[in-house]
C-alpha positions as CSV (number, residue, x, y, z in Angstrom):
1,M,-153.9,-69.7,-142.5
2,S,-152.3,-72.9,-142.1
3,S,-149.2,-73.7,-140.1
4,N,-148.7,-69.9,-139.1
5,V,-147.8,-69.1,-143.0
6,G,-148.8,-65.7,-144.0
7,L,-150.7,-62.7,-142.5
8,T,-152.9,-63.5,-139.5
9,T,-155.3,-60.9,-140.9
10,P,-154.8,-59.1,-144.2
11,R,-156.6,-56.2,-142.7
12,G,-154.5,-52.8,-143.1
13,S,-151.5,-54.7,-144.7
14,G,-152.4,-53.8,-148.6
15,T,-152.5,-57.6,-149.5
16,S,-155.2,-60.0,-150.0
17,G,-153.4,-62.4,-147.6
18,Y,-153.1,-65.1,-150.3
19,V,-150.3,-67.3,-149.8
20,Q,-148.3,-68.5,-152.9
21,S,-145.5,-71.2,-152.9
22,N,-142.1,-70.1,-154.4
23,K,-142.0,-71.6,-157.5
24,A,-138.4,-70.3,-158.3
25,H,-137.0,-72.3,-155.3
26,L,-134.8,-75.1,-156.8
27,R,-134.4,-78.3,-154.6
28,P,-131.1,-79.7,-154.5
29,R,-130.4,-82.8,-156.4
30,E,-129.9,-86.3,-154.7
31,K,-127.2,-87.4,-156.9
32,T,-123.8,-85.6,-156.7
33,Q,-123.1,-86.2,-160.4
34,P,-126.4,-86.2,-162.6
35,Y,-124.6,-87.1,-165.7
36,P,-122.9,-90.3,-166.4
37,N,-119.0,-90.1,-167.0
38,D,-119.0,-93.5,-169.1
39,Y,-118.0,-92.6,-172.8
40,D,-120.4,-95.3,-174.1
41,T,-123.5,-93.5,-172.7
42,I,-122.4,-90.0,-173.7
43,K,-121.8,-91.1,-177.3
44,Q,-124.0,-88.7,-179.5
45,R,-126.9,-90.7,-181.0
46,Q,-128.9,-89.5,-184.2
47,R,-132.5,-89.1,-183.6
48,Q,-134.3,-91.6,-185.9
49,P,-137.4,-90.3,-187.8
50,D,-140.7,-91.9,-187.4
51,K,-141.7,-93.4,-190.8
52,D,-145.4,-93.2,-190.1
53,I,-145.1,-89.7,-189.3
54,L,-143.3,-89.0,-192.5
55,E,-145.6,-91.0,-194.5
56,H,-148.5,-89.2,-193.0
57,D,-146.9,-85.8,-193.8
58,R,-146.5,-87.1,-197.3
59,K,-150.2,-88.2,-197.9
60,R,-151.4,-84.9,-196.2
61,E,-149.4,-82.8,-198.8
62,V,-151.0,-84.8,-201.6
63,E,-154.5,-84.3,-200.0
64,V,-154.0,-80.5,-199.2
65,K,-153.4,-80.1,-203.2
66,V,-156.4,-82.1,-204.0
67,F,-158.5,-80.4,-201.6
68,E,-157.4,-77.1,-203.0
69,L,-158.3,-78.0,-206.5
70,R,-161.9,-79.4,-205.2
71,D,-162.3,-76.0,-203.6
72,K,-161.3,-74.2,-206.6
73,L,-163.6,-76.1,-208.7
74,E,-166.6,-76.0,-206.6
75,D,-166.4,-72.3,-206.7
76,E,-166.3,-72.4,-210.5
77,G,-169.6,-74.4,-210.4
78,V,-168.1,-77.6,-211.9
79,N,-170.4,-80.8,-211.7
80,E,-169.8,-83.1,-208.8
81,D,-168.8,-86.1,-210.9
82,E,-166.4,-84.0,-212.9
83,I,-164.8,-82.6,-209.7
84,D,-164.3,-86.3,-208.4
85,D,-162.8,-87.4,-211.6
86,Q,-160.4,-84.3,-211.6
87,C,-159.4,-84.9,-208.0
88,D,-158.7,-88.6,-208.5
89,A,-156.5,-88.0,-211.4
90,L,-154.5,-85.1,-209.7
91,R,-154.2,-87.6,-206.5
92,K,-152.8,-90.3,-208.8
93,K,-150.5,-88.0,-210.6
94,L,-149.1,-86.5,-207.2
95,E,-148.7,-89.9,-205.7
96,A,-146.8,-91.0,-208.8
97,E,-144.5,-88.1,-208.8
98,Q,-143.7,-88.4,-205.0
99,A,-143.0,-92.1,-205.6
100,R,-140.4,-91.3,-208.6
101,T,-138.6,-88.6,-206.5
102,K,-138.8,-90.7,-203.0
103,G,-135.2,-91.3,-203.0
104,G,-134.4,-87.7,-203.1
105,G,-135.6,-87.0,-199.6
106,P,-136.5,-83.8,-197.9
107,N,-134.7,-80.6,-198.6
108,A,-133.4,-79.6,-195.2
109,R,-133.5,-75.8,-196.1
110,G,-137.2,-76.0,-197.0
111,L,-138.1,-77.3,-193.6
112,K,-139.3,-75.5,-190.5
113,S,-138.2,-76.1,-187.0
114,H,-141.2,-77.9,-186.0
115,Q,-140.8,-80.6,-188.8
116,V,-138.7,-82.7,-186.4
117,H,-138.9,-85.8,-188.3
118,E,-138.3,-84.4,-191.8
119,L,-135.2,-82.8,-190.2
120,A,-133.9,-86.0,-188.7
121,K,-134.4,-87.8,-192.0
122,A,-132.6,-85.1,-193.9
123,K,-129.9,-85.0,-191.3
124,I,-129.2,-88.8,-191.6
125,E,-129.2,-88.7,-195.6
126,E,-126.8,-85.7,-195.3
127,S,-124.5,-87.7,-192.9
128,E,-124.6,-90.7,-195.3
129,K,-123.5,-88.7,-198.2
130,L,-120.4,-87.3,-196.2
131,R,-119.6,-90.6,-194.9
132,K,-119.6,-92.0,-198.5
133,A,-117.7,-88.9,-199.8
134,L,-114.9,-89.2,-197.2
135,G,-114.9,-93.2,-197.8
136,I,-115.6,-94.0,-194.1
137,S,-116.8,-97.5,-193.7
138,Q,-120.2,-98.3,-192.3
139,D,-119.0,-100.1,-189.2
140,Y,-116.6,-97.4,-188.3
141,E,-116.5,-96.7,-184.6
142,E,-115.6,-93.2,-183.0
143,G,-112.1,-93.3,-181.4
144,S,-111.3,-96.8,-182.8
145,H,-108.1,-95.2,-184.2
146,W,-106.8,-94.2,-180.7
147,K,-107.7,-97.7,-179.4
148,R,-105.6,-99.3,-182.1
149,Q,-102.8,-96.9,-181.5
150,E,-103.0,-97.8,-177.7
151,E,-102.9,-101.5,-178.5
152,R,-99.8,-101.2,-180.7
153,K,-98.1,-99.4,-178.0
154,L,-98.9,-101.8,-175.3
155,G,-98.0,-104.7,-177.8
156,M,-94.5,-103.1,-178.4
157,E,-93.8,-102.6,-174.6
158,R,-94.7,-106.2,-174.1
159,E,-92.1,-107.2,-176.8
160,R,-89.6,-104.9,-175.3
161,G,-90.2,-106.5,-171.7
162,K,-89.7,-109.9,-173.1
163,G,-86.5,-108.8,-174.9
164,D,-85.2,-107.5,-171.7
165,D,-85.9,-110.7,-169.6
166,R,-83.7,-112.6,-171.7
């Protein structure tokens, strides 16, 4: 036993004498406020999807379908050259089809929770559609209306102050 922790001897205690640390103990934080109070740092930012991962998933989807065709043709006993030709034709067809529908983007309803990048891309596209439908400009900043209103109020107070001084 180290530093007088635990039992001096486990004999007769009904335990093995193995000492475990308390994993449930929460250590106090050093900072009194762990989260910033500044509005600019709190602003919600949209997660940006990784284009390389999206491209990889798109290519993988094509290759899975090609592999399924190859597997089916091999089970049927088709010649290896014929299998390669059919697989190449299917690959070209699927890539051309995806290139045509690339602007459509992923359907968020068909995505799983582990497809984070696809969900992020779908969310950005949805937000963009909503922004266009509501006629909100791209350079709009949250809370800018309140800032303008406050500036007008201060300007009117200054004008009143100048009028009172005369």
